[in-house]
SEKEFI-628299 format. One record per residue (C-alpha): residue number from 1; residue in one letter; x, y, z. Coordinates in Angstrom, 3 decimals. Example, Ala and Ser with C-alpha at 12.3 -4.5 7.8 and 13.67 -1.06 7.14 Angstrom:
2
ROLUM	seq	type	east	north	up
ROLUM	1	A	12.300	-4.500	7.800
ROLUM	2	S	13.670	-1.060	7.140
//
This chain:
191
ROLUM	seq	type	east	north	up
ROLUM	1	M	4.267	2.273	26.021
ROLUM	2	A	1.478	1.042	28.562
ROLUM	3	S	-1.713	0.228	26.993
ROLUM	4	P	-4.511	1.843	27.788
ROLUM	5	L	-5.956	1.263	31.396
ROLUM	6	F	-9.627	-0.674	31.036
ROLUM	7	I	-12.268	0.272	33.495
ROLUM	8	P	-15.487	-1.488	32.948
ROLUM	9	L	-18.600	0.163	34.279
ROLUM	10	G	-21.935	-0.040	34.995
ROLUM	11	S	-24.407	1.339	32.358
ROLUM	12	S	-25.803	4.282	34.754
ROLUM	13	F	-21.714	5.417	34.927
ROLUM	14	F	-20.956	5.255	31.938
ROLUM	15	D	-23.599	7.352	30.810
ROLUM	16	M	-23.198	9.930	33.220
ROLUM	17	F	-19.514	10.145	31.597
ROLUM	18	R	-20.534	9.852	28.650
ROLUM	19	D	-23.171	13.466	29.368
ROLUM	20	G	-20.491	14.689	31.270
ROLUM	21	S	-21.941	14.213	34.862
ROLUM	22	K	-19.169	12.253	36.087
ROLUM	23	V	-15.481	12.216	35.632
ROLUM	24	T	-13.867	10.390	38.321
ROLUM	25	E	-13.933	7.230	39.008
ROLUM	26	L	-13.586	5.670	42.400
ROLUM	27	R	-12.015	2.154	43.055
ROLUM	28	R	-11.121	0.188	45.954
ROLUM	29	Y	-7.033	1.018	46.296
ROLUM	30	G	-4.407	-2.299	45.642
ROLUM	31	P	-2.792	-4.108	44.086
ROLUM	32	R	-4.789	-3.435	40.627
ROLUM	33	W	-5.784	0.098	41.530
ROLUM	34	N	-2.715	2.457	42.503
ROLUM	35	E	-0.378	4.667	41.790
ROLUM	36	T	2.010	2.459	39.560
ROLUM	37	T	-0.800	0.972	37.623
ROLUM	38	C	-2.969	4.755	37.269
ROLUM	39	W	-1.077	7.476	36.578
ROLUM	40	V	-1.600	11.285	35.117
ROLUM	41	G	-0.738	11.249	31.213
ROLUM	42	R	-2.243	7.342	31.037
ROLUM	43	D	-5.235	6.337	27.876
ROLUM	44	V	-7.692	4.924	29.376
ROLUM	45	V	-10.700	2.964	28.245
ROLUM	46	L	-14.307	3.243	29.722
ROLUM	47	S	-16.453	0.381	28.176
ROLUM	48	R	-20.213	-0.622	29.294
ROLUM	49	G	-19.343	-3.153	30.869
ROLUM	50	Y	-17.036	-5.584	28.959
ROLUM	51	G	-18.591	-5.238	25.836
ROLUM	52	K	-16.797	-3.129	22.583
ROLUM	53	T	-20.162	-1.489	21.702
ROLUM	54	H	-20.015	1.020	23.887
ROLUM	55	R	-16.574	2.603	24.784
ROLUM	56	L	-15.204	6.203	25.408
ROLUM	57	V	-11.611	6.924	25.485
ROLUM	58	G	-9.587	9.997	27.654
ROLUM	59	V	-6.218	10.631	29.331
ROLUM	60	I	-6.029	10.480	33.311
ROLUM	61	A	-6.294	13.667	34.369
ROLUM	62	R	-5.180	13.235	38.445
ROLUM	63	V	-5.204	11.022	40.472
ROLUM	64	D	-5.786	10.631	44.295
ROLUM	65	V	-5.589	8.052	46.851
ROLUM	66	V	-7.775	9.130	50.056
ROLUM	67	D	-9.861	7.048	52.914
ROLUM	68	I	-13.159	6.177	52.433
ROLUM	69	E	-14.061	8.476	55.260
ROLUM	70	Q	-13.373	11.793	53.082
ROLUM	71	L	-15.723	10.722	50.937
ROLUM	72	T	-19.397	11.485	50.476
ROLUM	73	A	-21.721	9.695	52.512
ROLUM	74	S	-23.319	8.815	48.991
ROLUM	75	D	-19.890	7.467	47.392
ROLUM	76	R	-19.266	5.852	50.465
ROLUM	77	F	-22.532	3.851	50.398
ROLUM	78	Q	-22.053	3.031	46.603
ROLUM	79	L	-18.386	1.623	46.895
ROLUM	80	R	-19.753	-0.406	50.274
ROLUM	81	Q	-21.865	-2.297	48.263
ROLUM	82	C	-19.481	-3.620	45.652
ROLUM	83	Y	-16.615	-4.180	48.309
ROLUM	84	D	-16.653	-6.038	51.851
ROLUM	85	T	-13.753	-4.036	53.431
ROLUM	86	I	-12.826	-0.850	52.046
ROLUM	87	H	-10.185	1.713	53.530
ROLUM	88	R	-8.712	3.288	50.898
ROLUM	89	V	-10.102	4.326	47.587
ROLUM	90	I	-7.806	5.629	44.377
ROLUM	91	A	-9.909	8.344	42.556
ROLUM	92	I	-9.339	8.732	39.097
ROLUM	93	T	-10.287	11.648	37.297
ROLUM	94	I	-10.312	11.149	33.527
ROLUM	95	G	-9.858	14.195	30.586
ROLUM	96	N	-10.265	14.386	27.249
ROLUM	97	L	-13.202	11.835	26.737
ROLUM	98	E	-15.059	11.450	23.688
ROLUM	99	D	-16.365	8.361	21.407
ROLUM	100	P	-13.929	6.671	19.507
ROLUM	101	H	-16.887	5.478	17.185
ROLUM	102	R	-18.494	8.912	17.052
ROLUM	103	S	-14.571	10.738	15.776
ROLUM	104	C	-14.375	7.729	12.934
ROLUM	105	R	-17.907	8.508	11.735
ROLUM	106	V	-17.279	12.064	11.907
ROLUM	107	A	-14.289	11.713	9.989
ROLUM	108	M	-15.337	9.320	7.720
ROLUM	109	R	-18.915	11.406	6.891
ROLUM	110	Q	-16.630	14.479	6.194
ROLUM	111	S	-13.766	13.096	4.062
ROLUM	112	V	-17.043	11.788	2.018
ROLUM	113	E	-19.063	14.731	1.418
ROLUM	114	P	-17.059	16.003	-1.072
ROLUM	115	V	-18.285	13.496	-3.300
ROLUM	116	R	-21.980	13.514	-1.927
ROLUM	117	R	-22.074	17.256	-2.807
ROLUM	118	Y	-20.220	16.216	-6.435
ROLUM	119	L	-22.764	13.342	-7.120
ROLUM	120	I	-25.986	15.610	-6.289
ROLUM	121	Q	-24.871	18.034	-8.644
ROLUM	122	K	-23.744	16.047	-11.664
ROLUM	123	F	-26.896	13.467	-11.915
ROLUM	124	D	-28.845	16.103	-10.161
ROLUM	125	L	-29.746	13.952	-7.000
ROLUM	126	S	-32.385	15.647	-4.007
ROLUM	127	E	-30.014	16.939	-1.195
ROLUM	128	D	-31.366	14.036	1.469
ROLUM	129	T	-29.265	11.903	-0.542
ROLUM	130	Q	-26.643	10.000	1.740
ROLUM	131	I	-23.784	7.643	0.841
ROLUM	132	A	-24.302	4.462	1.660
ROLUM	133	D	-20.954	2.770	0.543
ROLUM	134	I	-17.935	3.352	-1.809
ROLUM	135	E	-16.431	0.385	-3.579
ROLUM	136	F	-13.160	0.254	-5.148
ROLUM	137	D	-11.844	-2.790	-7.568
ROLUM	138	S	-8.962	-4.584	-6.597
ROLUM	139	V	-5.946	-2.216	-6.674
ROLUM	140	G	-8.032	0.535	-4.540
ROLUM	141	E	-7.797	3.914	-4.440
ROLUM	142	L	-6.064	4.068	-7.881
ROLUM	143	A	-8.371	1.919	-9.206
ROLUM	144	A	-9.924	3.476	-12.645
ROLUM	145	E	-13.370	3.631	-11.545
ROLUM	146	M	-15.002	3.446	-8.169
ROLUM	147	R	-18.599	2.769	-7.398
ROLUM	148	V	-20.541	4.853	-5.066
ROLUM	149	K	-23.878	3.106	-3.511
ROLUM	150	V	-26.316	6.611	-2.837
ROLUM	151	Q	-30.124	6.131	-0.881
ROLUM	152	R	-31.700	9.039	0.363
ROLUM	153	A	-32.423	8.914	3.779
ROLUM	154	E	-33.853	10.891	6.736
ROLUM	155	L	-30.937	12.291	9.488
ROLUM	156	F	-30.566	11.415	13.175
ROLUM	157	E	-31.842	14.802	14.923
ROLUM	158	R	-30.279	14.299	18.589
ROLUM	159	G	-28.103	11.350	20.221
ROLUM	160	P	-24.837	10.549	19.049
ROLUM	161	L	-26.029	9.913	15.783
ROLUM	162	A	-27.041	13.493	15.377
ROLUM	163	G	-26.236	14.251	11.289
ROLUM	164	E	-25.858	10.765	10.244
ROLUM	165	P	-28.065	8.918	7.986
ROLUM	166	D	-30.717	6.840	9.469
ROLUM	167	W	-31.345	3.564	7.255
ROLUM	168	S	-34.241	2.736	8.594
ROLUM	169	R	-35.897	6.023	7.586
ROLUM	170	A	-34.477	5.188	4.183
ROLUM	171	I	-36.677	6.783	0.679
ROLUM	172	G	-36.953	4.101	-2.085
ROLUM	173	S	-34.336	2.115	-3.479
ROLUM	174	P	-30.217	2.575	-3.754
ROLUM	175	R	-28.708	3.200	-6.859
ROLUM	176	T	-24.986	2.721	-7.708
ROLUM	177	Y	-23.147	5.336	-9.659
ROLUM	178	A	-19.756	4.938	-11.645
ROLUM	179	L	-16.727	7.808	-11.002
ROLUM	180	T	-14.253	7.508	-13.160
ROLUM	181	A	-10.537	8.916	-12.272
ROLUM	182	E	-11.413	12.660	-14.449
ROLUM	183	D	-14.695	12.603	-11.152
ROLUM	184	R	-12.379	11.680	-8.502
ROLUM	185	R	-9.884	14.543	-10.192
ROLUM	186	A	-13.169	17.276	-9.785
ROLUM	187	I	-13.891	15.966	-7.023
ROLUM	188	R	-10.465	16.295	-5.407
ROLUM	189	D	-9.791	19.584	-7.222
ROLUM	190	N	-12.839	21.377	-5.885
ROLUM	191	Q	-12.267	20.848	-2.311
//
């Protein structure tokens, strides 16, 4: 199985892919960018520059090799800013784009929500109580006890972190609660 195709992008182009206004990347046709390296179904990682913080993952949905004269004047101009000579380009259309960090955060949030609800009910906590950390002792999830650190915090209202705790606007001090195996069974049974 081939590794994902890595495509570094400038900030403005990355943001266009993220907001959905761009779905096709144009690259100069050659040894790095051709039908052998870019095929339909291959996984893709789009990156804002070469850092690891801003990434999108997707799948190549379509590949076209076209003469540069077939492109719009705007696309031709942008490509000629990058390359001295260019005759053919490969147009890589990318589908199923998602932010892998966001997907992980959403999955984590959904998995801890029953714990948060249980703590709010059992200890009569405020509805804006958020889970800051969950810690098991050395034997992991089979531990007799788990410690949950909670703190009241407002949630992000917009942007890629919408619905997640904004720890910069935390209220009060964090508190830690110990949950026994019986507590964890009750949480599991109420899901």
